[in-house]
PDB file of N, CA, C, O and CB in Angstrom:
ATOM      1  N   MET A   1      13.956   5.745  -7.108  1.00  0.00           N
ATOM      2  CA  MET A   1      15.301   5.526  -6.653  1.00  0.00           C
ATOM      3  C   MET A   1      15.290   5.445  -5.131  1.00  0.00           C
ATOM      4  O   MET A   1      14.881   6.388  -4.454  1.00  0.00           O
ATOM      5  CB  MET A   1      16.244   6.642  -7.152  1.00  0.00           C
ATOM      6  N   ARG A   2      15.735   4.331  -4.608  1.00  0.00           N
ATOM      7  CA  ARG A   2      15.822   4.183  -3.151  1.00  0.00           C
ATOM      8  C   ARG A   2      17.086   4.865  -2.656  1.00  0.00           C
ATOM      9  O   ARG A   2      18.177   4.613  -3.168  1.00  0.00           O
ATOM     10  CB  ARG A   2      15.811   2.683  -2.735  1.00  0.00           C
ATOM     11  N   ILE A   3      16.941   5.712  -1.680  1.00  0.00           N
ATOM     12  CA  ILE A   3      18.086   6.368  -1.072  1.00  0.00           C
ATOM     13  C   ILE A   3      18.743   5.429  -0.068  1.00  0.00           C
ATOM     14  O   ILE A   3      19.968   5.323  -0.016  1.00  0.00           O
ATOM     15  CB  ILE A   3      17.665   7.685  -0.391  1.00  0.00           C
ATOM     16  N   ASN A   4      17.931   4.759   0.717  1.00  0.00           N
ATOM     17  CA  ASN A   4      18.424   3.867   1.763  1.00  0.00           C
ATOM     18  C   ASN A   4      17.899   2.460   1.488  1.00  0.00           C
ATOM     19  O   ASN A   4      16.694   2.225   1.578  1.00  0.00           O
ATOM     20  CB  ASN A   4      17.987   4.362   3.183  1.00  0.00           C
ATOM     21  N   GLU A   5      18.772   1.535   1.159  1.00  0.00           N
ATOM     22  CA  GLU A   5      18.354   0.173   0.844  1.00  0.00           C
ATOM     23  C   GLU A   5      17.614  -0.483   2.012  1.00  0.00           C
ATOM     24  O   GLU A   5      16.806  -1.386   1.795  1.00  0.00           O
ATOM     25  CB  GLU A   5      19.563  -0.666   0.461  1.00  0.00           C
ATOM     26  N   ASP A   6      17.878  -0.042   3.250  1.00  0.00           N
ATOM     27  CA  ASP A   6      17.175  -0.604   4.406  1.00  0.00           C
ATOM     28  C   ASP A   6      15.690  -0.256   4.394  1.00  0.00           C
ATOM     29  O   ASP A   6      14.893  -0.923   5.054  1.00  0.00           O
ATOM     30  CB  ASP A   6      17.809  -0.107   5.698  1.00  0.00           C
ATOM     31  N   ASP A   7      15.313   0.776   3.655  1.00  0.00           N
ATOM     32  CA  ASP A   7      13.914   1.176   3.575  1.00  0.00           C
ATOM     33  C   ASP A   7      13.124   0.339   2.585  1.00  0.00           C
ATOM     34  O   ASP A   7      11.898   0.444   2.533  1.00  0.00           O
ATOM     35  CB  ASP A   7      13.816   2.626   3.197  1.00  0.00           C
ATOM     36  N   TRP A   8      13.792  -0.482   1.808  1.00  0.00           N
ATOM     37  CA  TRP A   8      13.103  -1.317   0.822  1.00  0.00           C
ATOM     38  C   TRP A   8      12.665  -2.588   1.510  1.00  0.00           C
ATOM     39  O   TRP A   8      13.464  -3.499   1.725  1.00  0.00           O
ATOM     40  CB  TRP A   8      14.012  -1.632  -0.406  1.00  0.00           C
ATOM     41  N   ILE A   9      11.391  -2.644   1.854  1.00  0.00           N
ATOM     42  CA  ILE A   9      10.885  -3.777   2.611  1.00  0.00           C
ATOM     43  C   ILE A   9       9.738  -4.431   1.864  1.00  0.00           C
ATOM     44  O   ILE A   9       9.142  -3.833   0.967  1.00  0.00           O
ATOM     45  CB  ILE A   9      10.436  -3.341   4.011  1.00  0.00           C
ATOM     46  N   GLY A  10       9.442  -5.637   2.235  1.00  0.00           N
ATOM     47  CA  GLY A  10       8.301  -6.351   1.700  1.00  0.00           C
ATOM     48  C   GLY A  10       7.473  -6.883   2.842  1.00  0.00           C
ATOM     49  O   GLY A  10       7.936  -6.974   3.978  1.00  0.00           O
ATOM     50  N   VAL A  11       6.250  -7.231   2.529  1.00  0.00           N
ATOM     51  CA  VAL A  11       5.341  -7.762   3.529  1.00  0.00           C
ATOM     52  C   VAL A  11       4.945  -9.166   3.089  1.00  0.00           C
ATOM     53  O   VAL A  11       4.474  -9.358   1.968  1.00  0.00           O
ATOM     54  CB  VAL A  11       4.085  -6.842   3.714  1.00  0.00           C
ATOM     55  N   THR A  12       5.135 -10.142   3.966  1.00  0.00           N
ATOM     56  CA  THR A  12       4.729 -11.504   3.645  1.00  0.00           C
ATOM     57  C   THR A  12       3.214 -11.590   3.691  1.00  0.00           C
ATOM     58  O   THR A  12       2.595 -11.329   4.723  1.00  0.00           O
ATOM     59  CB  THR A  12       5.371 -12.525   4.619  1.00  0.00           C
ATOM     60  N   VAL A  13       2.625 -11.957   2.568  1.00  0.00           N
ATOM     61  CA  VAL A  13       1.174 -12.045   2.454  1.00  0.00           C
ATOM     62  C   VAL A  13       0.705 -13.447   2.815  1.00  0.00           C
ATOM     63  O   VAL A  13      -0.315 -13.624   3.482  1.00  0.00           O
ATOM     64  CB  VAL A  13       0.714 -11.672   1.032  1.00  0.00           C
ATOM     65  N   ASP A  14       1.462 -14.438   2.365  1.00  0.00           N
ATOM     66  CA  ASP A  14       1.097 -15.826   2.623  1.00  0.00           C
ATOM     67  C   ASP A  14       2.375 -16.628   2.804  1.00  0.00           C
ATOM     68  O   ASP A  14       3.085 -16.909   1.839  1.00  0.00           O
ATOM     69  CB  ASP A  14       0.224 -16.412   1.467  1.00  0.00           C
ATOM     70  N   LYS A  15       2.661 -16.992   4.037  1.00  0.00           N
ATOM     71  CA  LYS A  15       3.918 -17.699   4.308  1.00  0.00           C
ATOM     72  C   LYS A  15       3.930 -19.102   3.708  1.00  0.00           C
ATOM     73  O   LYS A  15       5.003 -19.642   3.439  1.00  0.00           O
ATOM     74  CB  LYS A  15       4.157 -17.784   5.808  1.00  0.00           C
ATOM     75  N   ASN A  16       2.766 -19.698   3.496  1.00  0.00           N
ATOM     76  CA  ASN A  16       2.719 -21.046   2.919  1.00  0.00           C
ATOM     77  C   ASN A  16       3.142 -21.054   1.450  1.00  0.00           C
ATOM     78  O   ASN A  16       3.807 -21.986   1.000  1.00  0.00           O
ATOM     79  CB  ASN A  16       1.313 -21.624   3.052  1.00  0.00           C
ATOM     80  N   SER A  17       2.760 -20.027   0.712  1.00  0.00           N
ATOM     81  CA  SER A  17       3.131 -19.972  -0.707  1.00  0.00           C
ATOM     82  C   SER A  17       4.318 -19.040  -0.935  1.00  0.00           C
ATOM     83  O   SER A  17       4.747 -18.834  -2.070  1.00  0.00           O
ATOM     84  CB  SER A  17       1.938 -19.512  -1.553  1.00  0.00           C
ATOM     85  N   ASN A  18       4.847 -18.478   0.158  1.00  0.00           N
ATOM     86  CA  ASN A  18       5.982 -17.553   0.082  1.00  0.00           C
ATOM     87  C   ASN A  18       5.646 -16.351  -0.811  1.00  0.00           C
ATOM     88  O   ASN A  18       6.488 -15.874  -1.573  1.00  0.00           O
ATOM     89  CB  ASN A  18       7.236 -18.284  -0.455  1.00  0.00           C
ATOM     90  N   THR A  19       4.403 -15.873  -0.702  1.00  0.00           N
ATOM     91  CA  THR A  19       3.958 -14.717  -1.462  1.00  0.00           C
ATOM     92  C   THR A  19       4.252 -13.456  -0.672  1.00  0.00           C
ATOM     93  O   THR A  19       3.871 -13.338   0.492  1.00  0.00           O
ATOM     94  CB  THR A  19       2.455 -14.817  -1.796  1.00  0.00           C
ATOM     95  N   ASN A  20       4.932 -12.513  -1.313  1.00  0.00           N
ATOM     96  CA  ASN A  20       5.286 -11.261  -0.660  1.00  0.00           C
ATOM     97  C   ASN A  20       4.747 -10.084  -1.456  1.00  0.00           C
ATOM     98  O   ASN A  20       4.650 -10.134  -2.682  1.00  0.00           O
ATOM     99  CB  ASN A  20       6.809 -11.145  -0.495  1.00  0.00           C
ATOM    100  N   TYR A  21       4.398  -9.026  -0.737  1.00  0.00           N
ATOM    101  CA  TYR A  21       4.014  -7.772  -1.385  1.00  0.00           C
ATOM    102  C   TYR A  21       5.208  -6.836  -1.283  1.00  0.00           C
ATOM    103  O   TYR A  21       5.704  -6.567  -0.189  1.00  0.00           O
ATOM    104  CB  TYR A  21       2.722  -7.139  -0.726  1.00  0.00           C
ATOM    105  N   ILE A  22       5.661  -6.349  -2.412  1.00  0.00           N
ATOM    106  CA  ILE A  22       6.748  -5.375  -2.461  1.00  0.00           C
ATOM    107  C   ILE A  22       6.139  -4.065  -2.949  1.00  0.00           C
ATOM    108  O   ILE A  22       5.567  -4.023  -4.039  1.00  0.00           O
ATOM    109  CB  ILE A  22       7.935  -5.857  -3.401  1.00  0.00           C
ATOM    110  N   PRO A  23       6.250  -2.996  -2.164  1.00  0.00           N
ATOM    111  CA  PRO A  23       5.654  -1.729  -2.584  1.00  0.00           C
ATOM    112  C   PRO A  23       6.371  -1.173  -3.806  1.00  0.00           C
ATOM    113  O   PRO A  23       7.527  -1.510  -4.061  1.00  0.00           O
ATOM    114  CB  PRO A  23       5.694  -0.710  -1.439  1.00  0.00           C
ATOM    115  N   PRO A  24       5.688  -0.326  -4.556  1.00  0.00           N
ATOM    116  CA  PRO A  24       6.340   0.277  -5.718  1.00  0.00           C
ATOM    117  C   PRO A  24       7.508   1.158  -5.285  1.00  0.00           C
ATOM    118  O   PRO A  24       7.469   1.800  -4.236  1.00  0.00           O
ATOM    119  CB  PRO A  24       5.331   1.098  -6.536  1.00  0.00           C
ATOM    120  N   GLU A  25       8.544   1.173  -6.114  1.00  0.00           N
ATOM    121  CA  GLU A  25       9.704   2.003  -5.790  1.00  0.00           C
ATOM    122  C   GLU A  25       9.356   3.486  -5.905  1.00  0.00           C
ATOM    123  O   GLU A  25       9.831   4.311  -5.125  1.00  0.00           O
ATOM    124  CB  GLU A  25      10.886   1.661  -6.713  1.00  0.00           C
ATOM    125  N   ILE A  26       8.521   3.807  -6.887  1.00  0.00           N
ATOM    126  CA  ILE A  26       8.099   5.194  -7.095  1.00  0.00           C
ATOM    127  C   ILE A  26       6.575   5.237  -7.047  1.00  0.00           C
ATOM    128  O   ILE A  26       5.895   4.490  -7.751  1.00  0.00           O
ATOM    129  CB  ILE A  26       8.639   5.763  -8.459  1.00  0.00           C
ATOM    130  N   VAL A  27       6.053   6.125  -6.206  1.00  0.00           N
ATOM    131  CA  VAL A  27       4.608   6.326  -6.108  1.00  0.00           C
ATOM    132  C   VAL A  27       4.295   7.642  -6.806  1.00  0.00           C
ATOM    133  O   VAL A  27       4.844   8.691  -6.467  1.00  0.00           O
ATOM    134  CB  VAL A  27       4.112   6.333  -4.602  1.00  0.00           C
ATOM    135  N   THR A  28       3.406   7.564  -7.783  1.00  0.00           N
ATOM    136  CA  THR A  28       3.050   8.759  -8.544  1.00  0.00           C
ATOM    137  C   THR A  28       1.727   9.339  -8.057  1.00  0.00           C
ATOM    138  O   THR A  28       0.979   8.696  -7.320  1.00  0.00           O
ATOM    139  CB  THR A  28       2.967   8.437 -10.042  1.00  0.00           C
ATOM    140  N   ARG A  29       1.464  10.540  -8.476  1.00  0.00           N
ATOM    141  CA  ARG A  29       0.165  11.156  -8.163  1.00  0.00           C
ATOM    142  C   ARG A  29      -0.970  10.301  -8.728  1.00  0.00           C
ATOM    143  O   ARG A  29      -2.039  10.199  -8.126  1.00  0.00           O
ATOM    144  CB  ARG A  29       0.088  12.603  -8.736  1.00  0.00           C
ATOM    145  N   GLN A  30      -0.729   9.691  -9.886  1.00  0.00           N
ATOM    146  CA  GLN A  30      -1.763   8.856 -10.502  1.00  0.00           C
ATOM    147  C   GLN A  30      -2.049   7.629  -9.652  1.00  0.00           C
ATOM    148  O   GLN A  30      -3.200   7.200  -9.561  1.00  0.00           O
ATOM    149  CB  GLN A  30      -1.342   8.429 -11.912  1.00  0.00           C
ATOM    150  N   ASN A  31      -1.012   7.048  -9.019  1.00  0.00           N
ATOM    151  CA  ASN A  31      -1.232   5.914  -8.118  1.00  0.00           C
ATOM    152  C   ASN A  31      -2.188   6.311  -6.996  1.00  0.00           C
ATOM    153  O   ASN A  31      -3.120   5.574  -6.673  1.00  0.00           O
ATOM    154  CB  ASN A  31       0.109   5.414  -7.531  1.00  0.00           C
ATOM    155  N   ILE A  32      -1.949   7.474  -6.410  1.00  0.00           N
ATOM    156  CA  ILE A  32      -2.796   7.951  -5.313  1.00  0.00           C
ATOM    157  C   ILE A  32      -4.191   8.294  -5.840  1.00  0.00           C
ATOM    158  O   ILE A  32      -5.192   7.983  -5.196  1.00  0.00           O
ATOM    159  CB  ILE A  32      -2.158   9.189  -4.624  1.00  0.00           C
ATOM    160  N   GLN A  33      -4.255   8.927  -6.998  1.00  0.00           N
ATOM    161  CA  GLN A  33      -5.551   9.287  -7.575  1.00  0.00           C
ATOM    162  C   GLN A  33      -6.390   8.046  -7.855  1.00  0.00           C
ATOM    163  O   GLN A  33      -7.604   8.071  -7.657  1.00  0.00           O
ATOM    164  CB  GLN A  33      -5.357  10.092  -8.865  1.00  0.00           C
ATOM    165  N   ASN A  34      -5.771   6.969  -8.308  1.00  0.00           N
ATOM    166  CA  ASN A  34      -6.503   5.722  -8.557  1.00  0.00           C
ATOM    167  C   ASN A  34      -7.134   5.188  -7.269  1.00  0.00           C
ATOM    168  O   ASN A  34      -8.258   4.687  -7.287  1.00  0.00           O
ATOM    169  CB  ASN A  34      -5.564   4.660  -9.165  1.00  0.00           C
ATOM    170  N   ILE A  35      -6.417   5.297  -6.164  1.00  0.00           N
ATOM    171  CA  ILE A  35      -6.948   4.847  -4.871  1.00  0.00           C
ATOM    172  C   ILE A  35      -8.137   5.720  -4.464  1.00  0.00           C
ATOM    173  O   ILE A  35      -9.166   5.211  -4.020  1.00  0.00           O
ATOM    174  CB  ILE A  35      -5.843   4.888  -3.775  1.00  0.00           C
ATOM    175  N   VAL A  36      -7.987   7.023  -4.616  1.00  0.00           N
ATOM    176  CA  VAL A  36      -9.073   7.955  -4.269  1.00  0.00           C
ATOM    177  C   VAL A  36     -10.281   7.714  -5.168  1.00  0.00           C
ATOM    178  O   VAL A  36     -11.416   7.698  -4.690  1.00  0.00           O
ATOM    179  CB  VAL A  36      -8.597   9.428  -4.393  1.00  0.00           C
ATOM    180  N   ASP A  37     -10.048   7.528  -6.458  1.00  0.00           N
ATOM    181  CA  ASP A  37     -11.159   7.270  -7.388  1.00  0.00           C
ATOM    182  C   ASP A  37     -11.899   5.992  -7.019  1.00  0.00           C
ATOM    183  O   ASP A  37     -13.126   5.935  -7.086  1.00  0.00           O
ATOM    184  CB  ASP A  37     -10.643   7.176  -8.831  1.00  0.00           C
ATOM    185  N   GLN A  38     -11.150   4.973  -6.633  1.00  0.00           N
ATOM    186  CA  GLN A  38     -11.784   3.710  -6.245  1.00  0.00           C
ATOM    187  C   GLN A  38     -12.724   3.949  -5.057  1.00  0.00           C
ATOM    188  O   GLN A  38     -13.837   3.423  -5.026  1.00  0.00           O
ATOM    189  CB  GLN A  38     -10.707   2.636  -5.887  1.00  0.00           C
ATOM    190  N   TYR A  39     -12.278   4.733  -4.096  1.00  0.00           N
ATOM    191  CA  TYR A  39     -13.131   5.041  -2.947  1.00  0.00           C
ATOM    192  C   TYR A  39     -14.336   5.885  -3.376  1.00  0.00           C
ATOM    193  O   TYR A  39     -15.462   5.629  -2.949  1.00  0.00           O
ATOM    194  CB  TYR A  39     -12.324   5.780  -1.861  1.00  0.00           C
ATOM    195  N   ASN A  40     -14.094   6.883  -4.216  1.00  0.00           N
ATOM    196  CA  ASN A  40     -15.193   7.764  -4.643  1.00  0.00           C
ATOM    197  C   ASN A  40     -16.273   7.015  -5.403  1.00  0.00           C
ATOM    198  O   ASN A  40     -17.430   7.435  -5.404  1.00  0.00           O
ATOM    199  CB  ASN A  40     -14.656   8.886  -5.510  1.00  0.00           C
ATOM    200  N   HIS A  41     -15.918   5.920  -6.045  1.00  0.00           N
ATOM    201  CA  HIS A  41     -16.891   5.123  -6.786  1.00  0.00           C
ATOM    202  C   HIS A  41     -17.459   3.971  -5.952  1.00  0.00           C
ATOM    203  O   HIS A  41     -18.212   3.141  -6.460  1.00  0.00           O
ATOM    204  CB  HIS A  41     -16.253   4.576  -8.048  1.00  0.00           C
ATOM    205  N   SER A  42     -17.096   3.929  -4.687  1.00  0.00           N
ATOM    206  CA  SER A  42     -17.600   2.872  -3.805  1.00  0.00           C
ATOM    207  C   SER A  42     -18.889   3.343  -3.127  1.00  0.00           C
ATOM    208  O   SER A  42     -19.349   4.464  -3.346  1.00  0.00           O
ATOM    209  CB  SER A  42     -16.530   2.480  -2.738  1.00  0.00           C
ATOM    210  N   GLN A  43     -19.454   2.472  -2.308  1.00  0.00           N
ATOM    211  CA  GLN A  43     -20.652   2.838  -1.545  1.00  0.00           C
ATOM    212  C   GLN A  43     -20.288   3.641  -0.298  1.00  0.00           C
ATOM    213  O   GLN A  43     -21.173   4.099   0.426  1.00  0.00           O
ATOM    214  CB  GLN A  43     -21.439   1.580  -1.149  1.00  0.00           C
ATOM    215  N   LYS A  44     -19.011   3.810  -0.050  1.00  0.00           N
ATOM    216  CA  LYS A  44     -18.487   4.579   1.084  1.00  0.00           C
ATOM    217  C   LYS A  44     -18.916   3.996   2.433  1.00  0.00           C
ATOM    218  O   LYS A  44     -19.179   4.719   3.395  1.00  0.00           O
ATOM    219  CB  LYS A  44     -18.947   6.025   0.984  1.00  0.00           C
ATOM    220  N   ALA A  45     -18.974   2.691   2.464  1.00  0.00           N
ATOM    221  CA  ALA A  45     -19.266   1.987   3.715  1.00  0.00           C
ATOM    222  C   ALA A  45     -17.974   1.900   4.527  1.00  0.00           C
ATOM    223  O   ALA A  45     -16.895   2.229   4.034  1.00  0.00           O
ATOM    224  CB  ALA A  45     -19.862   0.554   3.442  1.00  0.00           C
ATOM    225  N   ALA A  46     -18.098   1.457   5.763  1.00  0.00           N
ATOM    226  CA  ALA A  46     -16.922   1.339   6.627  1.00  0.00           C
ATOM    227  C   ALA A  46     -15.851   0.451   5.984  1.00  0.00           C
ATOM    228  O   ALA A  46     -14.660   0.749   6.074  1.00  0.00           O
ATOM    229  CB  ALA A  46     -17.325   0.772   8.000  1.00  0.00           C
ATOM    230  N   ALA A  47     -16.270  -0.625   5.345  1.00  0.00           N
ATOM    231  CA  ALA A  47     -15.309  -1.528   4.701  1.00  0.00           C
ATOM    232  C   ALA A  47     -14.560  -0.815   3.572  1.00  0.00           C
ATOM    233  O   ALA A  47     -13.387  -1.100   3.328  1.00  0.00           O
ATOM    234  CB  ALA A  47     -16.030  -2.778   4.151  1.00  0.00           C
ATOM    235  N   ASP A  48     -15.229   0.104   2.888  1.00  0.00           N
ATOM    236  CA  ASP A  48     -14.573   0.863   1.823  1.00  0.00           C
ATOM    237  C   ASP A  48     -13.521   1.813   2.395  1.00  0.00           C
ATOM    238  O   ASP A  48     -12.463   2.009   1.797  1.00  0.00           O
ATOM    239  CB  ASP A  48     -15.612   1.653   1.012  1.00  0.00           C
ATOM    240  N   ALA A  49     -13.816   2.395   3.546  1.00  0.00           N
ATOM    241  CA  ALA A  49     -12.835   3.259   4.210  1.00  0.00           C
ATOM    242  C   ALA A  49     -11.606   2.461   4.626  1.00  0.00           C
ATOM    243  O   ALA A  49     -10.479   2.938   4.490  1.00  0.00           O
ATOM    244  CB  ALA A  49     -13.461   3.942   5.438  1.00  0.00           C
ATOM    245  N   TRP A  50     -11.816   1.263   5.125  1.00  0.00           N
ATOM    246  CA  TRP A  50     -10.679   0.404   5.492  1.00  0.00           C
ATOM    247  C   TRP A  50      -9.865   0.029   4.260  1.00  0.00           C
ATOM    248  O   TRP A  50      -8.638  -0.046   4.320  1.00  0.00           O
ATOM    249  CB  TRP A  50     -11.170  -0.870   6.208  1.00  0.00           C
ATOM    250  N   ARG A  51     -10.553  -0.206   3.140  1.00  0.00           N
ATOM    251  CA  ARG A  51      -9.834  -0.546   1.904  1.00  0.00           C
ATOM    252  C   ARG A  51      -8.933   0.596   1.460  1.00  0.00           C
ATOM    253  O   ARG A  51      -7.795   0.362   1.053  1.00  0.00           O
ATOM    254  CB  ARG A  51     -10.824  -0.893   0.786  1.00  0.00           C
ATOM    255  N   ILE A  52      -9.431   1.840   1.533  1.00  0.00           N
ATOM    256  CA  ILE A  52      -8.598   2.969   1.108  1.00  0.00           C
ATOM    257  C   ILE A  52      -7.428   3.166   2.078  1.00  0.00           C
ATOM    258  O   ILE A  52      -6.313   3.472   1.655  1.00  0.00           O
ATOM    259  CB  ILE A  52      -9.443   4.265   1.016  1.00  0.00           C
ATOM    260  N   PHE A  53      -7.683   2.993   3.362  1.00  0.00           N
ATOM    261  CA  PHE A  53      -6.602   3.093   4.343  1.00  0.00           C
ATOM    262  C   PHE A  53      -5.519   2.050   4.053  1.00  0.00           C
ATOM    263  O   PHE A  53      -4.326   2.352   4.083  1.00  0.00           O
ATOM    264  CB  PHE A  53      -7.152   2.912   5.776  1.00  0.00           C
ATOM    265  N   THR A  54      -5.950   0.836   3.777  1.00  0.00           N
ATOM    266  CA  THR A  54      -5.001  -0.243   3.481  1.00  0.00           C
ATOM    267  C   THR A  54      -4.239   0.039   2.198  1.00  0.00           C
ATOM    268  O   THR A  54      -3.024  -0.149   2.145  1.00  0.00           O
ATOM    269  CB  THR A  54      -5.729  -1.586   3.371  1.00  0.00           C
ATOM    270  N   ALA A  55      -4.936   0.485   1.171  1.00  0.00           N
ATOM    271  CA  ALA A  55      -4.283   0.772  -0.105  1.00  0.00           C
ATOM    272  C   ALA A  55      -3.235   1.874   0.051  1.00  0.00           C
ATOM    273  O   ALA A  55      -2.130   1.766  -0.482  1.00  0.00           O
ATOM    274  CB  ALA A  55      -5.324   1.177  -1.159  1.00  0.00           C
ATOM    275  N   LEU A  56      -3.583   2.925   0.776  1.00  0.00           N
ATOM    276  CA  LEU A  56      -2.623   4.008   1.010  1.00  0.00           C
ATOM    277  C   LEU A  56      -1.437   3.539   1.846  1.00  0.00           C
ATOM    278  O   LEU A  56      -0.298   3.933   1.594  1.00  0.00           O
ATOM    279  CB  LEU A  56      -3.310   5.184   1.701  1.00  0.00           C
ATOM    280  N   SER A  57      -1.703   2.710   2.826  1.00  0.00           N
ATOM    281  CA  SER A  57      -0.631   2.188   3.673  1.00  0.00           C
ATOM    282  C   SER A  57       0.320   1.298   2.888  1.00  0.00           C
ATOM    283  O   SER A  57       1.522   1.279   3.149  1.00  0.00           O
ATOM    284  CB  SER A  57      -1.213   1.415   4.846  1.00  0.00           C
ATOM    285  N   LYS A  58      -0.218   0.567   1.935  1.00  0.00           N
ATOM    286  CA  LYS A  58       0.602  -0.363   1.168  1.00  0.00           C
ATOM    287  C   LYS A  58       1.559   0.331   0.209  1.00  0.00           C
ATOM    288  O   LYS A  58       2.594  -0.238  -0.139  1.00  0.00           O
ATOM    289  CB  LYS A  58      -0.279  -1.297   0.401  1.00  0.00           C
ATOM    290  N   VAL A  59       1.239   1.543  -0.225  1.00  0.00           N
ATOM    291  CA  VAL A  59       2.140   2.186  -1.180  1.00  0.00           C
ATOM    292  C   VAL A  59       3.422   2.685  -0.529  1.00  0.00           C
ATOM    293  O   VAL A  59       4.414   2.915  -1.220  1.00  0.00           O
ATOM    294  CB  VAL A  59       1.438   3.336  -1.856  1.00  0.00           C
ATOM    295  N   GLN A  60       3.417   2.856   0.785  1.00  0.00           N
ATOM    296  CA  GLN A  60       4.638   3.283   1.442  1.00  0.00           C
ATOM    297  C   GLN A  60       4.716   2.755   2.879  1.00  0.00           C
ATOM    298  O   GLN A  60       4.572   3.526   3.828  1.00  0.00           O
ATOM    299  CB  GLN A  60       4.732   4.803   1.432  1.00  0.00           C
ATOM    300  N   PRO A  61       4.939   1.462   3.041  1.00  0.00           N
ATOM    301  CA  PRO A  61       5.071   0.942   4.395  1.00  0.00           C
ATOM    302  C   PRO A  61       6.396   1.368   5.004  1.00  0.00           C
ATOM    303  O   PRO A  61       7.337   1.708   4.286  1.00  0.00           O
ATOM    304  CB  PRO A  61       4.951  -0.582   4.400  1.00  0.00           C
ATOM    305  N   PHE A  62       6.467   1.351   6.309  1.00  0.00           N
ATOM    306  CA  PHE A  62       7.690   1.682   7.018  1.00  0.00           C
ATOM    307  C   PHE A  62       8.219   0.424   7.703  1.00  0.00           C
ATOM    308  O   PHE A  62       7.452  -0.478   8.038  1.00  0.00           O
ATOM    309  CB  PHE A  62       7.446   2.819   8.048  1.00  0.00           C
ATOM    310  N   GLN A  63       9.527   0.371   7.908  1.00  0.00           N
ATOM    311  CA  GLN A  63      10.157  -0.800   8.514  1.00  0.00           C
ATOM    312  C   GLN A  63       9.535  -1.169   9.845  1.00  0.00           C
ATOM    313  O   GLN A  63       9.330  -2.349  10.130  1.00  0.00           O
ATOM    314  CB  GLN A  63      11.629  -0.558   8.697  1.00  0.00           C
ATOM    315  N   ASP A  64       9.231  -0.167  10.669  1.00  0.00           N
ATOM    316  CA  ASP A  64       8.748  -0.441  12.016  1.00  0.00           C
ATOM    317  C   ASP A  64       7.226  -0.568  12.086  1.00  0.00           C
ATOM    318  O   ASP A  64       6.665  -0.721  13.171  1.00  0.00           O
ATOM    319  CB  ASP A  64       9.207   0.648  12.950  1.00  0.00           C
ATOM    320  N   GLY A  65       6.562  -0.507  10.941  1.00  0.00           N
ATOM    321  CA  GLY A  65       5.111  -0.633  10.927  1.00  0.00           C
ATOM    322  C   GLY A  65       4.373   0.603  11.367  1.00  0.00           C
ATOM    323  O   GLY A  65       3.149   0.584  11.498  1.00  0.00           O
ATOM    324  N   ASN A  66       5.108   1.692  11.599  1.00  0.00           N
ATOM    325  CA  ASN A  66       4.519   2.930  12.077  1.00  0.00           C
ATOM    326  C   ASN A  66       3.991   3.717  10.887  1.00  0.00           C
ATOM    327  O   ASN A  66       4.731   4.490  10.278  1.00  0.00           O
ATOM    328  CB  ASN A  66       5.547   3.763  12.881  1.00  0.00           C
ATOM    329  N   LYS A  67       2.742   3.531  10.556  1.00  0.00           N
ATOM    330  CA  LYS A  67       2.161   4.221   9.396  1.00  0.00           C
ATOM    331  C   LYS A  67       1.600   5.526   9.840  1.00  0.00           C
ATOM    332  O   LYS A  67       1.059   6.275   9.026  1.00  0.00           O
ATOM    333  CB  LYS A  67       1.074   3.378   8.713  1.00  0.00           C
TER     334      LYS A  67
END
């Protein structure tokens, strides 16, 4: 349930195809656990760390980009 409709934002992924990423309205513990599990099963290289950072950032972006 969104308390403030202004907080419901999307991120344009590809302006040519008008593809947008809309974060989930509700983030569960399982959503976070899936991200952690994905990292734990990775080679834990720098690129894997960036992937987990990006995945965590995507579940709750802020309007001003201040993650």
